[in-house]
N, C-alpha and C positions, 0 to 999 in steps of 0.2 A: 391547433392551427391546421387549416385544411391543406391537403397535399396539392402540389402544383397540377394544373389542368393539362390534359393532353395537348401537345403542340399542333397547330394547324399547319397546312402546307404553306410553303413560302410563295409569295406572289411573284418573286423574281428568282427562280431556281438557277443554280449554277449549271453550266453545260454538263451533260451526262456522259461525255465521251469516256472519261476515266473516273473511277471512284476516288474520293479524297483519301490521302495517305492513311488517316486514322479512322476511316469509316468502318462501322460495324458490319461484320459479315451477316448475310441474311440467315435466319434460322426459322424453323417451324415453331410458332408460339406454343402449340399444345405440347409437343415433345419437350421443349425447353422448360415449360412450367412443371411438367412431371419430373424432369431432372432436378429442378430446384427443390421440389417437395421431398424427393428421395434424399437429396443432400441435407436438407433440414432435419429429417428423421435420423439420418446417420450421425450428424453432429450432435443432436440432442441426446441420442442413445449413448454415445461415447461419454458425454459429460455426466449424464445421470449414473452411468456405471462407475465413473471415477468418484462421484460424490458418495456412492454406496460404499466403495472401498475406503474412502477417506473417513467415513463415519466411525470406523473401528479404530482410529488412531487418535492420539492426543490432539485436540483442536489448537490451531494456531491463530494467533491473532497476527484516507486520512482525510481548498475552496469549498464552498457551502453546498454545492450541487448534491454530492453523494449523501451527506447527512439528511438533506431534505427528502431525497428519494427513499432512504431507509425509513424515515419517519412515516412516509406515505405507505410503504409496504407493510410496516408493522401495524398501521391502522387497519389494513385489509386482512393481513395474514396472521396477525397476532405476534407475540414475542417469541419468534422461532427463527434462529439462524439457518436451520436446515431448509426452511421454506424460502428464505431469501436466496439461498444458493441455488435452489431449483429454478427460481425466476431468472437468476443470472445465467443458468444453463440454457434457458429458452432464448434470451437475447444474445447469448454467445452463438447459438445455432443460427439465429437470425442474421448475425454478422457474417457468418460463412456464406449464407445465401446472398446477402447484399453485395459482398465482394465478388462472388462468382458472377452475378448478373452484371455488375459494373465492368468486370473484365471482359465478359462476353460482348457487351455493347462497345467496348473499346477495340476488341480484337475479333475473336471468333468463339463459337460455343465450346469447342474442345479445350481451349485455353481457359475459358471461364470455369469449366468443370475442374480442371487441374488446380486452379487457384482455390476454388471452393473446397476441394478435398484436402489441400494443403492446410487451410485454416481449420477444417473439420478436426484434424488430429495433430495440429501443431502444438507441441508441448506447452509453450508459453501462453497461447490462447486458452487452452484448457486450464492451465494453472491459475490464471487470473480469474476465470469464472468460478473457481472454487475458493476464492478469498473474499473476506469482507473488506474489500478495498475498492477504491474508485476506478482502478484500471479497467476492470471488466466493463463498467458502464461507459467509460470514455472510449473504449475500443468499439463498442456497439454504436455510439453516437458518431464516432469518426467514420465508421463504415457507412452509416446512413448518410452522412454529409457527402462522402465520396460518391455514393450511388446517386444522390441528388444532383451533383455536379455533372456526372457522366450522362444521366438521363436527360438533363436539360441542354446538352451540347447542341449547338446549332440554333438556339433561340431562347433567350430568357424573357420571361414576363415578370411583372411586378410581384405576383404571388410566389413565383419560384425564387425571386430575389429575396423576398421576405422570409421564406423557409430557410434559405441559405444563411441569412443574417441571424435567425433564431437559433439555428444549429451551432453557428460559431459562438453565439452568446452562451449556450449551454456548455459547450466545451470549455469556454473561458471560465465559467463558474466552477469547473472541476480543476482546471489548470490554467492559470491566468495568461501564460504565454500564448495560448491558443487564440487570444484576441488579435494577434498579429496576422491571423489568416484573413482579416479584413483587407489587408494591403493587396494581396493578389486577387481577392474577391471583387474589388472595385473595378479594375479593368476587365475582369471576366464578364460581369453582368452588364456593363455599359458598352461592351464590344470594342474596347480600345485596342485590343491586341490584333484584331483582324485575323486573317488566315482562315484555315479550314474550320467550318462550323462556328464562326464567330463574326459573321457579317454584321456591321453596325446597323441598327434599326432605330427608327424614331422611338422616343419615350425613354431615352437613357436616363434623364433626370428622375423620372418616376421610379425606375428600377433602382437607381442609387438611393433615393429617399426610402424606398421600401426596405432595402438591405440594412441601412443604418438605423432606421426606426425600429425594425424588428430586433436587431441586436440590442439597442438601448432598452427596449421594453423588457427583454429577458434579464439583463444585468442590473437594471435599476433597483428592483426590490431588495436584493442583498446589499447593494451599495448604500441604499437609504437606511437599511437596518444597521449596518456597520456604523454609519454616521450617528444614528440615534444612540446606539449602545456605547460606542467608544468615543463619541464626540470628536471624531477625526474623519477625514476623507480617506477611506480605504476601499477603493472600488471592488477589489477581489479579496486578496489576502495581504498580510504584512510580513511574509516570510522571505522577501527578496534579500534584505540585508543579511539575515542569518545564513541563508543558503549561499549567498555570494562569498561570505567569509569562510564558510565551510569548504568551499572550493578554492579559496585563495588565502592560505595561511601558511606559516612556516612548516607545519607538518603535513600539508595537503599532498596527496599522491594521485588524485584523480578518483579514488574510491572514498570510502567513509573515513573520516578522521574527526576526533573530538576537538571542539574549540573552547571547551570550558575546563581544561585541565582534568583533574580527577574529581571535580565537583559535579553534582547533579545539575542538569540543564533544564529543570522543570519550569512550569508556569508559576506566576505569582499565586499565593494561596487564594486570594480573593477572586481569581478567575475560575477556580474549580477545574475539574477535568484532569486527565493524565498526560496531556500533550506536553511538549517541550518547546518553548520559544526563546529560552535563554534569559528571560527577565529576572528569574529568581537568582541566577548566577550573577547578573549585573548588580542586583541589590546587595547580595552577600559580599561580593568582591570589591565593588566600587562605591557602595553606599548610595546608589542612584535609584530612585523610583521613577522609571520611565514608562510612558504610555506605549501602546503597541507600535504606532508609527515611529515614535522617537527611538524605540529599541531597534527597529529595523534600520533607521538612519545611523544609529551607533555602530551596529555591526558593519554596515556598508562603508562607513568611514574607515574602519579598521582594514577592510578589504582593499579600499582604494589606496590606503597608505602602503599596504604590502605590495600592491601592483606597481605603485610609483617607485618603491625602493628596490623591487626585484622584477623589472620588466621582462627579462629573459626567462626567469623561472615561471612567471605568470603566463607567458606565451607558450612555454612548453606544456604547462598544465592544461591550457586550452586545447592544444593539439592532441594531447593525450586523451582528454575526455571525448573529443571528436572521434578519435580512432577507436576508443572503447565502444562508442555508440554503434559503429559499423563493424566491430570485430566479430569473428566467429564465436568468441567466448561469451557465455552468459554470466553476467555479474549479479550475484544476489544483492538486494538492497534491503527492503523491509523483510522479505521472506526468501528462503532458499528453495528453489524448485527441486534440487537434488534430494533434499531432506524429505520432501513430500513424496517423491518417487520411491525413495527407499522404504517409506512406511506404507504407502497406499498402492504401489505398483506404478506402471508406466503412465505418464501424463499424455503421451501421444506416441507417434511412431518412434520406437527407440533407435533412432539413427543419430550417430555422433555428428556434431557440427551441423545441426539442422539449419541454423541461420546462415551457414556458409553459402548454401544454394540460394536462399532468399536474398541475402545481402549482395551476392555477386550479380544476380539478375536485376535487383533493384538499382544498384549503382550503374549497371549498364543501361537500364532504362532511363536514368537521369541524362545520360549522354545521347540517347537515341530519340527521346520523345519530343524535344522542342519543335522540330519541323512539322509535327503531326497536327498541331492546332492549339487553340486557346485553352481547351480543357486540359490537355496534356501539360501546358505551361503552368497552369494552376497547380497541377499535381506535382510538378517538378519543385515548385516553391514550397509545397507542403512536404515534400520528400516522403511520400507514402510508398514504402518499399514494395508492398505486395502488389499494388496496382502497376507500378513501374516494372515489376518483374514480369507481369503479363505483357506489357509493351515490349520488353526485351525478347520474350519468347516469340511474340508475333513478328517482330523484325527479323529474328533469326530464321523463322520459317520462310518469310518472304525472300530473304537473301538466299536461302538454300534453294528455293524453287526458281529463283531468277537465273541461277547457273552462271552468274557473272562475277568476276573477281572483285570488283569495286565494292558492291554491297556486302559481300562476304567478309572482305577485309575490314570494312567499317564496323560490322557487328562483332567480328573477332577481336578487334582492338578494344571495343567497349567492354566485352566480356572479360578480356584479360585485365583491363584496368580495374573492374569491379572485383575480380578474384584477388588481385594484388592487395587491394585495400583491406578486404575482409581477412586475408591471411597474414597481414603484417604482424610482426611481434607486438603484443600488447601487454601492459602490466597485469600481473595476476599473482595470486598466492601460489606458493609451492603446493604440491599435492599433499604433503604432510601437514602444512599449516591449514589447508582447506579441510582436511579430515579432523584436525584438532578443533577447528571452529564448529564443524558439524556436531562433534561430540558434546561440546560445551552447550550449543543451542538446544540439542535434543534433550540433554540432561535437564536444562532449565525448563523445557516444556513438560517433561514428566514430573518435575517438582511442582509446577503450577497445577498439575492434575492430581496432587496428593499421592504420587507414586515415588516416594523417596528411594525405594529399592531399585527401581528401574533407573532413576536419576543418578544414583551413586555409581552404578555400573558405567554409565556414559562418562561421568566425571573422572572415574578411575582410568578409563581408556585414554582420556586427554592427558592425564598426569603421566601415564605410562609412556606416551609419546615424548614427553619432556624428559623423563628419566633416561630413556634410551638415546637421547640426542637427536631424534627425528625432527624436532621443532626447535628453531633457533630464535632467541629473544632479540627483538630490535628495540633499542631504547626510544620510547615515545610515550606521550600521555595516553594515546589510544591503546597501545600494548599494555600499559599499566592497568587501565580500566578492565581490559579483557581478562588479564591474569587475576585481578582482584575479584572479578565476577566468578571465576572458576573456584577460587578458594572459598569465597563467601557462600556460594550456592552449594558446594560440596559439604561445607561445614553445616549448613542448614539441613541438608539431607541426612547427615550423620546424627544430628541432634534429634530429628524426627524418628530415627531408627534406634534411639536410646544410647548412642555412642558418644556421649558428651566429652569424654576424656580425649577422644581423637578429634573432635570438632574444635576444641578450644585453640590449639596451635594454628589451625587453618584460619579461624577468625583473626588471630593475631597477624598472620601473614597477609591477609586481605587488607588490613589497616596499614601495614607497612607498604603495600603497593599503592593504595589510594588513601593517603592520610586525611584527605578532605572529603571523602565519600560518606555521605550521610548513612546509607544502608550498612556500610562496613563498620562505622563507628557504633551505630546502635546495636548491631549484631554482636560485636565484641563486648559491649557494655552489658548486655543481657546475659552473655555467656559467663562473664565475671560474676554477676549476681548469682547465677545458678551454682557457681563454684565457691560461693561464700566470700568473694573478694569485693565487698561493697565499696571500699575506698577507691580501688581501681575503676570500678564501674562509674562512680560519681565523677571521677576525673575525666573519663571519656565523654560522659553525658554533658559536662560543662563545655566541651568543644563543639557539641552539636549545634548550639545556638548560633555559632558563627559561620556555618557552612550552608550552602544552598540546599533546601529540603530538610534541614536539620530540625527546624522548630517543631514540626509536627511529630517527628520521631522522639524528640525530647519530651513533649507532652505525653506521648503514648507510654514512654518508659516510666514517667511519674504516675501515670494512670495504673500501670501494672503494679507498681509499688504500693499504691493506695489499695488496690484490690487485695493484695497479699495481707494487708493489715486489717482487712474486713471493712474498710471505709468505702462502701459501695456508692454512696452519693458523691463523694469526692472523686472516686474513680470514674464515675459516669461523666462528671463535669470535665475532667481532664481529657477523657477520650473524645468527648464531643468537640472540645477545642482542637484536639489532635487531627481529627478528620476534617475539621474546618480549615486547618492550616495545610493539610495535604490529603485531598480526597482519595488518593491512591493507596492509603494505608488500609488494606483489607483486614488486618488483624484488629485495627481500631474499630471498624464497623461491626465485625462479628462479636467482639467483646461487648460493645454497646448493646447489641441485640440480646446477648445472653444475660447481661445485667438487668435489662428491662423486663425480660421474661422472669428472672428470679424475683424481681420486685413486684411481680404480678401486674405488669402494665403491658398486656399483649397488644393493645392498640398503638401505643407508642413504639413498641418493638416492630410492628408492621410498618409504621411510617419510616423508621430507621432502615428496615430491610429494603423498602422501595428506594430510598436515597442511596443505599449501598449498591443496589443493582444499577441505578442510573450512573453511579460513579465508576462502574466497571467490575464490580464483584461478580465472579462467575465460577463455573466448575462445581466440584463436589461440595466445596464450602458453602456456596450459594444454596444449593439444593438442601443441604443439611439444615441450614438456618431457616429456609422456607418451611421445611417440615416442622422445625421447632416452634416457629411462630404459629403455624396452622394448628399444631397440637395445643398450644397455649390458648388459642381462641376456640378450642373444642371443635375444630373442623377436621374430623378424622379422615374424611375422603381426600381432602387436599394434602394432609400430612402423609398419608400412604402414597399418594401420587408422587410427591416430592422424594420420598424415600426410595421409590423404585428407580429414580434417576441417578442414584448414587452407586457407582461401581463398588463391588465388594472389595476390590483391591485398594480403593481409596480409603475405605473404612479401616482396613488393616494397616494402611501405611501412614495415616495421619491421626495422631492421638486426639487432637481436638475434634476432628470430624467424628471419630469413633465415640467420644464422650457425648457429643451433641445427639448422635443417633441413639445412643443408649437412653439419654434423658427423654428424647422424643417418644421412644417406644414405651417407656414407663408411664408416660402421660396418656397414651392412646390405647394401650393394651391392658386388659383387666388382669389384676394380680391373681396368681394361682395359690 
C-alpha cells in the first residue's frame, strides 16, 4: 500500500495570531533527520548486542498475523531463529524512530529525542524484540499507526484513511481487540471531532469508505480461511471464551490461574500443534466434542455464570487487572524478563521501576491531552502511554515557562494523579515465591536443552526454599500444578543423571499433587517399569486413557514396551499413533526416526524428521537426529554440520543424544 501523500496547504487557513495548543514546534529538517538516523543506529546496536549475549543462554520459547510473517521471513531468510530476531531488532529500532518523530510532531524536537531514547533502551521493548512472539511486531505496527495519525493531523485524505484502516486491520490480525480502534478512527478521519487540526472538509464519506474498505481487505483473507477450515464464522480468533473464564473463575487473582484443574489443557489431537485451547479437557472431563467456536461459547458461559453469581468479586478482579496494567510492577506472562536479564545481562537501562516514569507521564497525558485536538483525542482513546507521556512533558514545560499558577497547578495535579495510580499497591508474588518460580522455570529451560546437571541445581534451589520455609503453599489447582511440575521435572533430570532411586519418589509425589496430569502419570509409570514394577505401571497407564492428553502418552508407553520386546514394526505403529494423538511428544518423534533408520528406511526417517520439526522438536535432540538421518542418507557434509550444532554439555547430559551422536559418527567416520 502506498504511503499517504504530502498534505497541500489549506485553502482556508486559521488565523495565525497564536499557534494551536498542540502544534508541532518548528525544527530544522536536516538536523532532525540526522538525529533520527543516530537514534536508529543506537537502538539497533543495543538490540544486536543483546541478541549476541542471548545467544549464549538456553533459548526460550502465539491471531494469524505473526505466523504469516514468520512464514514469509523463513521463505527469505531460511530456517533460522537468529535471523528472525535480527529482523525484529531492525523493526524495533524503527519503532523508536517512529515514536520519536511522532512525539516531535506533537510537541518539540527535544521531547521527541527523549521519547526515542527511552524506547531505545526501554527494557520491555528490547525484551520483546528478542522473543519469537507477536509483541515485537505489534509494537512496531502500533508505532507506525501512531506516526501515521500524528503525521496526518490537520487533514485526512482517502489514501491516508486507507493506510490507517489497513494498519488497524493488521493489528487486529495480531490481537483481535485492536479492531476497536475503528471506533475513534471514524470521527478522526471524517473530522467529526473538530478542534485544532481537525477542521471538517468535503469528502468525509470517501475517507470513511477508504478506512473501512482497507480494514476489511486486510482481515478478510484470514476470516475466509477460518470459515473454510473450521466451517464456522471466526473473524480473528476463538480464544475469547477461554480467556474470559481464565480471568473470571473461582481461583482467578488477576494473574495466571489454571482453569482445567490438574489436567492438561491441550488442543484436540486432530488439530495438531502444541497450543492449548481447552477442548481436550472438555472432551476428557465432559465427554463433549466441541468445535472451536462452540468451545469458546462453552467457556464464556461459565464465565458469565461466575460473574452473575459473584458480581462483587468480578468487579474487583476487573479493577485489579486495570490497576496491574498501569502498575509500576512488571508482570511476567509468557516469559519473564528478569530471567533473561539474569542470563544475558541488562535488557535496557538498569533503573528500578522504569515504567513508573512512563506510566505517570502517560496517565498525566490522558488528563491533559484532550483540549489539544482531534489527534490527541484519538490517542487518549488508544491509551498509548509513550505518546501521551510526550504530551505531559510538553504541557509541563509550557506551564513552567508560563510562570502562572493555574497551568502549573493543572499539570501538577495531573502528574500527581498519574503517580498515585502507578504507585498504588498491586497484587504480586512475594520475593521468595518469585525466586522459587524463577528457579523452576530456569531449571525447566536447562532440561529442555539436555542439561540435566544445570537443571537439577535450579530445582534443588527451589526445593531448598520450601525446606527452609521461605515459600508458603496456597491451596489451589494452580499451585498444585506448579508443585507437580517441580517434582516431575526434577525427577526427569535425576533419571537422565542416572539417579533413578532418587527420581522414583519424586515422580510419586508429582502424581499425588496432580493425579489427573498426563505427563506425571506417564512419567511415574515409566519409572515403575524401570524399577521392575510392571503391575503398578500398568495400573497407572490404564488411568492415562481417561485424562486430557493421556491417549498419546499411553500409546507411547505401549510403543516403548514393544520396542523392548524387539517388535520394531509394532513399536513404529504405536509411536506413529502416539504422535498423531499428541504432536508434542518429542520422545515419540525421535524414537520413530531411530526405528526407521535402524530398519534402513532413511527417506521415511527424513519425512518423520520434517514432521517432528514442524511440530516443534528443537534443541540438541533435533540436531542429533538431523545428523543421524543425514548419515543414514550418506550425506556426510550435512551430518557433520548438524553435529557441530550440538553442545558438548548436551551430549554429556542426555544419554539418548549421546547414543544418537555415537551411532551417527560410526556411520560417517571410517573405522580404524
